[in-house]
ZAMARGU-4260 file (C-alpha; in steps of 0.2 Angstrom, whole numbers, plus 5000, padded with zeros to 4 digits):
<rodrens>
0) 5073/5129/5075 | 5083/5130/5059 | 5099/5131/5068 | 5095/5115/5079 | 5089/5106/5063
5) 5106/5111/5055 | 5115/5104/5070 | 5106/5088/5069 | 5110/5086/5050 | 5128/5090/5053
10) 5129/5077/5068 | 5121/5064/5056 | 5133/5068/5043 | 5147/5066/5055 | 5141/5050/5061
15) 5140/5043/5044 | 5157/5050/5039 | 5165/5041/5054 | 5163/5025/5044 | 5178/5029/5034
20) 5189/5036/5049 | 5202/5026/5059 | 5193/5028/5076 | 5179/5016/5071 | 5182/4997/5074
25) 5178/4989/5057 | 5174/4973/5066 | 5160/4981/5076 | 5154/4994/5064 | 5140/4990/5051
30) 5132/5002/5039 | 5114/4998/5032 | 5105/5009/5019 | 5086/5009/5018 | 5079/5014/5001
35) 5060/5017/5002 | 5051/5021/4986 | 5038/5032/4994 | 5030/5038/5010 | 5014/5027/5014
40) 5008/5021/5031 | 5011/5003/5027 | 5028/5006/5020 | 5032/5017/5035 | 5027/5003/5047
45) 5039/4991/5038 | 5053/5003/5039 | 5050/5007/5057 | 5049/4988/5062 | 5065/4984/5052
50) 5074/4999/5060 | 5069/4996/5078 | 5072/4977/5078 | 5089/4979/5069 | 5095/4992/5081
55) 5090/4982/5096 | 5098/4966/5089 | 5115/4976/5088 | 5113/4984/5105 | 5110/4967/5113
60) 5126/4961/5105 | 5136/4977/5110 | 5139/4981/5092 | 5136/4996/5082 | 5125/5000/5067
65) 5122/5015/5057 | 5106/5016/5047 | 5105/5028/5032 | 5087/5033/5026 | 5083/5037/5008
70) 5066/5041/5001 | 5063/5041/4982 | 5047/5051/4984 | 5038/5040/4972 | 5049/5044/4958
75) 5058/5031/4948 | 5072/5042/4942 | 5075/5047/4961 | 5076/5028/4965 | 5088/5025/4950
80) 5099/5040/4956 | 5100/5034/4974 | 5104/5016/4969 | 5119/5023/4959 | 5125/5033/4974
85) 5123/5018/4986 | 5134/5008/4974 | 5148/5022/4977 | 5145/5024/4996 | 5144/5005/4998
90) 5134/5001/5013 | 5136/4983/5020 | 5118/4979/5015 | 5103/4988/5008 | 5085/4986/5013
95) 5073/4991/4999 | 5055/4995/5001 | 5044/4994/4986 | 5045/4986/4969 | 5050/5001/4958
100) 5065/5005/4970 | 5070/4986/4971 | 5070/4985/4952 | 5082/5000/4951 | 5094/4992/4964
105) 5095/4976/4955 | 5098/4984/4938 | 5113/4993/4946 | 5128/4982/4944 | 5134/4979/4962
110) 5139/4965/4974 | 5130/4973/4989 | 5117/4961/4997 | 5099/4967/4995 | 5084/4963/5006
115) 5067/4968/4999 | 5050/4971/5007 | 5033/4977/5000 | 5037/4968/4984 | 5022/4959/4977
120) 5029/4949/4963 | 5048/4948/4964 | 5050/4935/4950 | 5039/4945/4938 | 5048/4961/4942
125) 5065/4951/4938 | 5071/4955/4956 | 5074/4937/4959 | 5082/4924/4956 | 5098/4932/4962
130) 5112/4926/4973 | 5113/4943/4982 | 5094/4946/4984 | 5081/4940/4996 | 5066/4946/5005
135) 5047/4943/5009 | 5033/4946/4997 | 5018/4956/5002 | 5006/4948/4990 | 5001/4931/4985
140) 4987/4919/4981 | 4985/4914/4999 | 4980/4932/5004 | 4967/4932/4989 | 4960/4915/4994
145) 4958/4920/5012 | 4950/4936/5007 | 4937/4928/4995 | 4933/4915/5008 | 4930/4928/5021
150) 4920/4939/5010 | 4909/4924/5006 | 4906/4921/5024 | 4903/4939/5028 | 4891/4942/5014
155) 4882/4925/5011 | 4870/4932/4999 | 4882/4942/4988 | 4883/4936/4970 | 4895/4949/4962
160) 4911/4956/4968 | 4920/4970/4959 | 4936/4979/4959 | 4945/4994/4951 | 4964/4993/4948
165) 4978/5001/4939 | 4985/4989/4926 | 5001/4999/4925 | 5005/4994/4943 | 5014/4977/4942
170) 5008/4972/4960 | 4990/4976/4955 | 4991/4965/4939 | 4999/4951/4949 | 4985/4950/4962
175) 4972/4952/4948 | 4977/4935/4941 | 4973/4927/4958 | 4956/4936/4959 | 4951/4930/4941
180) 4956/4913/4945 | 4948/4911/4962 | 4932/4921/4962 | 4921/4908/4954 | 4927/4895/4967
185) 4918/4905/4980 | 4902/4908/4970 | 4906/4926/4964 | 4904/4934/4947 | 4919/4945/4946
190) 4919/4962/4937 | 4935/4972/4934 | 4937/4990/4930 | 4954/4996/4925 | 4959/5014/4929
195) 4975/5024/4925 | 4974/5038/4938 | 4966/5044/4954 | 4954/5056/4944 | 4945/5040/4937
200) 4941/5032/4953 | 4924/5041/4957 | 4916/5037/4940 | 4923/5019/4941 | 4916/5016/4958
205) 4899/5024/4954 | 4898/5012/4940 | 4903/4997/4950 | 4891/5001/4964 | 4877/4999/4953
210) 4884/4982/4947 | 4890/4973/4962 | 4886/4967/4980 | 4904/4970/4987 | 4919/4980/4981
215) 4936/4973/4985 | 4953/4981/4981 | 4967/4969/4985 | 4983/4978/4982 | 4983/4994/4972
220) 4992/5010/4976 | 4981/5021/4965 | 4966/5015/4974 | 4974/5017/4991 | 4979/5035/4986
225) 4961/5039/4982 | 4953/5030/4996 | 4942/5044/5001 | 4933/5044/4984 | 4929/5025/4986
230) 4923/5026/5004 | 4912/5041/5000 | 4902/5032/4986 | 4901/5016/4995 | 4894/5024/5011
235) 4881/5033/5000 | 4876/5018/4991 | 4878/5006/5007 | 4890/4995/4997 | 4903/4985/5008
240) 4921/4990/5003 | 4935/4978/5008 | 4953/4983/5006 | 4969/4974/5006 | 4979/4987/5016
245) 4977/4987/5035 | 4984/5004/5037 | 4970/5012/5027 | 4955/5004/5036 | 4953/5019/5047
250) 4948/5029/5032 | 4932/5020/5029 | 4932/5002/5022 | 4922/4990/5032 | 4935/4976/5032
255) 4954/4975/5028 | 4962/4959/5024 | 4981/4961/5023 | 4998/4960/5031 | 5004/4967/5047
260) 5020/4977/5041 | 5028/4980/5058 | 5030/4962/5061 | 5036/4959/5044 | 5049/4972/5047
265) 5055/4963/5062 | 5057/4947/5052 | 5067/4956/5039 | 5078/4963/5052 | 5082/4946/5059
270) 5088/4940/5042 | 5098/4956/5039 | 5106/4954/5056 | 5112/4936/5053 | 5119/4941/5036
275) 5128/4955/5043 | 5136/4943/5056 | 5143/4931/5043 | 5128/4921/5036 | 5126/4919/5018
280) 5112/4928/5009 | 5108/4912/5000 | 5105/4903/5017 | 5089/4913/5017 | 5078/4909/5001
285) 5065/4922/4996 | 5049/4919/5006 | 5031/4920/5000 | 5018/4931/5008 | 5013/4926/5026
290) 4996/4923/5031 | 4985/4939/5032 | 4975/4947/5046 | 4957/4952/5045 | 4952/4969/5053
295) 4935/4977/5055 | 4930/4995/5056 | 4917/4996/5069 | 4912/5014/5064 | 4909/5009/5046
300) 4899/4994/5053 | 4888/5005/5063 | 4885/5017/5048 | 4880/5003/5037 | 4870/4994/5049
305) 4880/4979/5045 | 4875/4963/5055 | 4889/4950/5056 | 4884/4932/5052 | 4885/4920/5067
310) 4903/4914/5069 | 4911/4928/5059 | 4919/4936/5075 | 4931/4922/5077 | 4939/4925/5060
315) 4942/4944/5064 | 4959/4947/5072 | 4956/4965/5077 | 4943/4979/5077 | 4946/4997/5076
320) 4936/5013/5080
</rodrens>
């Protein structure tokens, strides 16, 4: 097995090295680097959608593309090092997944075009404006408004909504501003509990479960990483838990209201393909977050004994379990 793996690695290295040899037609050959900040189901789906669509687009055009994959393993220093190495290897374009990695790329002097995904607040993170950067946000006021509107319909008697969030996460701070702004518009008192690490989740959710009618986590990586602690307490207290990440719905929340990352990867691949074929990156202005989907966990619904209000089913895009 180790021998086979070594052969695969050598073959991959050989295919990458061919970019610099005379046997490759430079008019047909493109090199794309993907830098992902960390492994996460949603980010993995984004990477998968982008890779599959881009390879298919080149195949249909009878052109060649090599995609190099890099993972910073959740470490900013790793992302910084990879950004520096990419400036030396000079791919034709870089697709970056996650705000911390995107920040490191734009802070590395270069003229390589950058396409971003899974970035909540590119302006606040100083990723844009830039004449070499574009992409699609994965958070926005439209998502929060749709979530609060849905929660109001799904839980007509709810008076108080609560959330925990990590204020050191820029994406989380960004969506909190929209929750603060809009909660009262839907008749909710809004309670926030800041946390700084996963170990604080249990005590924070225990507190919230005695204060609120619904718990909603819109976009927070710390909460997503400790999702088991949240769902365990919510199940014990029979408190509805709504999350902003579709990929974690199977772990126990009742509803997820968020973006479908596979299709977002398709859209970003389309943009990348056009740029690689001569279009200017400035022809593709940065896009705000698309409309979210609403998914329901049927297993959690049964455990809670939740009864849907009349008409709610037409708002739900998908049910799992």
